[in-house]
C-alpha positions as CSV (number, residue, x, y, z in Angstrom):
1,X,-106.0,-104.2,170.9
2,X,-107.8,-102.6,168.0
3,X,-110.2,-104.8,166.2
4,X,-109.7,-105.6,162.5
5,X,-112.5,-103.1,161.7
6,X,-110.8,-100.5,163.9
7,X,-107.5,-101.0,162.2
8,X,-109.3,-100.7,158.8
9,X,-110.8,-97.4,159.8
10,X,-107.5,-96.0,160.9
11,X,-105.8,-97.3,157.7
12,X,-108.6,-95.8,155.6
13,X,-108.5,-92.4,157.4
14,X,-104.7,-92.4,156.9
15,X,-105.1,-93.0,153.1
16,X,-107.9,-90.4,153.1
17,X,-105.6,-87.9,154.8
18,X,-102.8,-88.5,152.2
19,X,-105.3,-88.0,149.5
20,X,-106.5,-84.8,151.2
21,X,-102.9,-83.5,151.1
22,X,-102.7,-84.3,147.5
23,X,-106.1,-82.7,146.8
24,X,-105.0,-79.5,148.7
25,X,-101.9,-79.2,146.5
26,X,-103.4,-80.2,143.2
27,X,-106.8,-78.5,143.7
28,X,-105.4,-75.0,144.6
29,X,-108.5,-72.8,145.4
30,X,-110.8,-75.9,145.0
31,X,-109.1,-77.8,147.8
32,X,-111.6,-76.5,150.4
33,X,-111.7,-77.6,154.0
34,X,-115.1,-79.5,153.6
35,X,-113.6,-81.5,150.7
36,X,-110.5,-82.4,152.6
37,X,-112.5,-83.5,155.6
38,X,-114.8,-85.5,153.4
39,X,-111.7,-87.4,152.0
40,X,-110.5,-88.2,155.5
41,X,-113.9,-89.3,156.8
42,X,-114.7,-91.1,153.6
43,X,-111.4,-93.0,153.8
44,X,-112.3,-94.0,157.4
45,X,-115.7,-95.3,156.4
46,X,-114.3,-97.2,153.4
47,X,-111.7,-98.8,155.6
48,X,-114.3,-100.2,157.9
49,X,-115.5,-102.7,155.4
50,X,-113.3,-105.3,153.7
51,X,-114.5,-104.9,150.0
52,X,-114.2,-101.1,150.1
53,X,-110.9,-101.4,152.0
54,X,-109.4,-103.5,149.3
55,X,-110.6,-101.0,146.7
56,X,-109.1,-98.2,148.7
57,X,-105.7,-100.0,148.8
58,X,-105.7,-100.7,145.1
59,X,-106.8,-97.2,144.2
60,X,-104.1,-95.6,146.4
61,X,-101.5,-98.0,144.9
62,X,-102.4,-97.0,141.4
63,X,-102.2,-93.3,142.3
64,X,-98.9,-93.8,144.0
65,X,-97.5,-95.7,140.9
66,X,-98.6,-92.9,138.5
67,X,-97.1,-90.2,140.7
68,X,-93.9,-92.1,141.0
69,X,-93.6,-92.3,137.2
70,X,-94.3,-88.6,136.9
71,X,-91.9,-87.6,139.6
72,X,-89.0,-89.9,138.7
73,X,-89.0,-89.4,135.0
74,X,-89.6,-86.4,132.6
75,X,-92.6,-88.3,131.1
76,X,-94.7,-85.2,131.3
77,X,-92.6,-83.1,128.9
78,X,-94.6,-84.0,125.8
79,X,-98.1,-83.3,127.2
80,X,-96.9,-80.1,128.8
81,X,-95.5,-78.9,125.5
82,X,-98.9,-79.6,124.0
83,X,-100.4,-76.9,126.2
84,X,-98.0,-74.2,124.9
85,X,-98.6,-71.9,121.9
86,X,-95.8,-69.4,121.4
87,X,-95.9,-67.2,118.4
88,X,-93.7,-64.3,117.2
89,X,-95.2,-60.9,118.2
90,X,-96.6,-58.7,115.4
91,X,-98.3,-55.3,115.3
92,X,-101.7,-55.4,116.9
93,X,-104.4,-53.2,118.3
94,X,-104.0,-54.2,121.9
95,X,-102.0,-56.4,124.3
96,X,-104.3,-58.6,126.4
97,X,-102.7,-59.3,129.7
98,X,-104.7,-62.1,131.2
99,X,-105.3,-62.3,135.0
100,X,-103.6,-64.7,137.3
101,X,-104.4,-63.7,140.8
102,X,-103.7,-61.5,143.8
103,X,-102.2,-62.2,147.2
104,X,-105.1,-60.9,149.3
105,X,-103.3,-60.9,152.6
106,X,-100.4,-58.7,151.4
107,X,-102.4,-56.8,148.8
108,X,-99.8,-57.6,146.1
109,X,-99.8,-59.2,142.7
110,X,-99.4,-62.9,142.4
111,X,-96.0,-63.7,140.7
112,X,-97.8,-65.0,137.6
113,X,-99.8,-61.8,137.3
114,X,-96.6,-59.8,137.7
115,X,-94.7,-61.9,135.1
116,X,-97.6,-61.4,132.6
117,X,-97.7,-57.7,133.2
118,X,-94.0,-57.3,132.7
119,X,-94.2,-59.3,129.4
120,X,-97.1,-57.1,128.3
121,X,-95.1,-53.9,129.0
122,X,-92.1,-55.3,127.1
123,X,-94.3,-55.7,124.1
124,X,-95.7,-52.2,124.5
125,X,-92.3,-50.7,124.8
126,X,-91.2,-52.6,121.6
127,X,-94.1,-50.8,119.8
128,X,-96.3,-53.8,119.0
129,X,-99.5,-52.1,120.3
130,X,-100.4,-48.8,122.0
131,X,-102.6,-50.2,124.8
132,X,-102.9,-53.0,127.3
133,X,-105.9,-54.6,128.9
134,X,-105.8,-55.7,132.5
135,X,-108.4,-57.8,134.3
136,X,-110.5,-56.9,137.4
137,X,-111.4,-60.2,139.2
138,X,-115.0,-60.8,140.3
139,X,-115.9,-61.3,143.9
140,X,-116.3,-65.0,143.2
141,X,-112.5,-65.4,143.2
142,X,-112.0,-64.1,146.8
143,X,-113.3,-61.8,149.5
144,X,-114.7,-58.5,148.4
145,X,-112.1,-56.8,150.6
146,X,-109.3,-58.3,148.4
147,X,-107.4,-55.8,146.4
148,X,-108.4,-55.6,142.7
149,X,-105.8,-57.1,140.4
150,X,-106.5,-54.3,137.8
151,X,-105.9,-51.6,140.4
152,X,-102.6,-53.2,141.5
153,X,-101.5,-53.5,137.8
154,X,-102.5,-49.9,137.1
155,X,-100.5,-48.7,140.1
156,X,-97.5,-50.7,139.0
157,X,-97.7,-49.2,135.5
158,X,-98.0,-45.7,136.9
159,X,-94.9,-46.3,139.1
160,X,-92.9,-47.3,136.1
161,X,-94.3,-44.7,133.7
162,X,-95.5,-41.6,135.6
163,X,-95.7,-39.9,132.2
164,X,-96.4,-41.3,128.7
165,X,-97.3,-44.8,129.7
166,X,-99.5,-47.1,127.7
167,X,-103.3,-46.7,127.4
168,X,-104.8,-49.2,129.9
169,X,-108.2,-50.7,129.5
170,X,-109.8,-52.7,132.3
171,X,-111.8,-55.9,131.7
172,X,-114.4,-55.7,134.4
173,X,-115.6,-58.4,136.8
174,X,-114.0,-61.5,135.3
175,X,-114.0,-64.9,136.8
176,X,-112.6,-67.1,134.0
177,X,-110.6,-66.9,130.8
178,X,-113.9,-67.2,128.9
179,X,-115.1,-64.0,130.6
180,X,-111.9,-62.2,129.6
181,X,-112.3,-63.5,126.0
182,X,-115.9,-62.2,126.0
183,X,-114.8,-58.8,127.2
184,X,-112.1,-58.6,124.6
185,X,-114.6,-59.6,121.9
186,X,-117.0,-56.7,123.0
187,X,-114.1,-54.2,123.0
188,X,-112.9,-55.4,119.6
189,X,-116.4,-54.8,118.1
190,X,-116.8,-51.4,119.8
191,X,-113.3,-50.1,119.0
192,X,-112.6,-51.9,115.7
193,X,-109.8,-54.1,116.9
194,X,-108.8,-56.8,114.5
195,X,-105.8,-58.4,116.2
196,X,-104.6,-58.7,119.8
197,X,-101.5,-60.2,121.4
198,X,-102.5,-62.5,124.2
199,X,-100.1,-62.7,127.2
200,X,-100.5,-65.4,129.8
201,X,-98.5,-68.3,131.3
202,X,-97.1,-70.8,128.8
203,X,-99.2,-73.7,130.0
204,X,-102.3,-71.6,129.7
205,X,-101.4,-70.1,126.3
206,X,-103.0,-72.5,123.8
207,X,-106.3,-72.6,125.5
208,X,-106.4,-68.9,126.1
209,X,-105.6,-68.0,122.5
210,X,-108.3,-70.3,121.3
211,X,-110.9,-68.7,123.5
212,X,-110.0,-65.2,122.5
213,X,-109.8,-66.2,118.8
214,X,-113.2,-67.8,119.0
215,X,-114.7,-64.3,119.7
216,X,-113.9,-63.1,116.2
217,X,-110.7,-61.2,116.9
218,X,-107.3,-62.6,115.7
219,X,-105.3,-63.8,118.7
220,X,-101.5,-64.0,118.6
221,X,-100.1,-65.9,121.6
222,X,-97.0,-64.3,123.2
223,X,-96.7,-66.0,126.6
224,X,-94.8,-64.7,129.5
225,X,-92.1,-66.7,131.2
226,X,-93.1,-69.6,133.5
227,X,-92.5,-68.5,137.1
228,X,-93.6,-71.7,138.9
229,X,-91.2,-74.4,137.5
230,X,-88.6,-75.2,134.8
231,X,-90.6,-76.6,131.9
232,X,-87.7,-78.9,130.9
233,X,-88.6,-80.8,134.1
234,X,-85.1,-81.4,135.4
235,X,-86.1,-82.1,139.1
236,X,-88.9,-83.9,141.0
237,X,-90.2,-80.6,142.2
238,X,-90.6,-79.3,138.7
239,X,-92.4,-82.5,137.7
240,X,-94.7,-82.2,140.7
241,X,-95.8,-78.7,139.7
242,X,-96.2,-80.0,136.1
243,X,-98.6,-82.6,137.4
244,X,-100.8,-79.9,139.0
245,X,-100.6,-77.8,135.8
246,X,-101.6,-80.6,133.5
247,X,-104.4,-81.7,135.8
248,X,-105.7,-78.1,136.1
249,X,-105.7,-77.6,132.3
250,X,-107.1,-81.0,131.6
251,X,-110.0,-80.6,134.0
252,X,-110.7,-77.2,132.5
253,X,-111.0,-78.7,129.1
254,X,-113.3,-81.5,130.4
255,X,-115.4,-79.0,132.2
256,X,-115.8,-76.8,129.1
257,X,-116.5,-79.9,127.0
258,X,-119.5,-80.9,129.1
259,X,-121.0,-77.4,129.1
260,X,-119.3,-75.9,132.1
261,X,-117.1,-72.8,132.3
262,X,-113.4,-73.4,132.2
263,X,-111.4,-72.0,135.0
264,X,-109.2,-69.0,134.5
């Protein structure tokens, strides 16, 4: 029969494994294997001692209660709406299509990237600006062999408009939205741009527009459609994705507030 300490280790490791699953989902690219292993092992160590075992139980209970409230009710609607800035499009010098990601294995655009590009092209076709910017991700965001997002976007535009498409400007080697905002600022100064339309996902729109606007160029936020979930939060799945989105955006603001660089 396992000893009390042995049972505690198993219980702690099980809680750690559950937290690791949660971290892998919520953390996206930050949910690395070393972090997940540390959660499992840390849970096992904490479970070996009565005081830390009690703390682990209480902490996991609080996390479970919070998630139950988020999943069973649309309580996140208001904070989610606070992330969104949607403005009517107006004439501008450029349409800034912010980066979202690439599926390295298949060499295709992430669905968010494609949705943003489609929205940018809609604005160009409607005559709001003569050019688009696309973003080339830095090597910090994946292996060097990964297809460049900007190359995939340019290829998509050429396929749609072999003749007479928009002027496309590439923002080179960007890691974060702050990088993109800095590149837009430099282009605006060099080319005399006064206003840009910023296209990104709805939950990213308020923060992104603020960053671009802080560079001295007027930013009008015209977000693309949300591809990950229904923002009215009708189902537990939509609410679960909303938890991840809110956590991502919240931690990005905290990181920026303490002097770090916000994630893209």
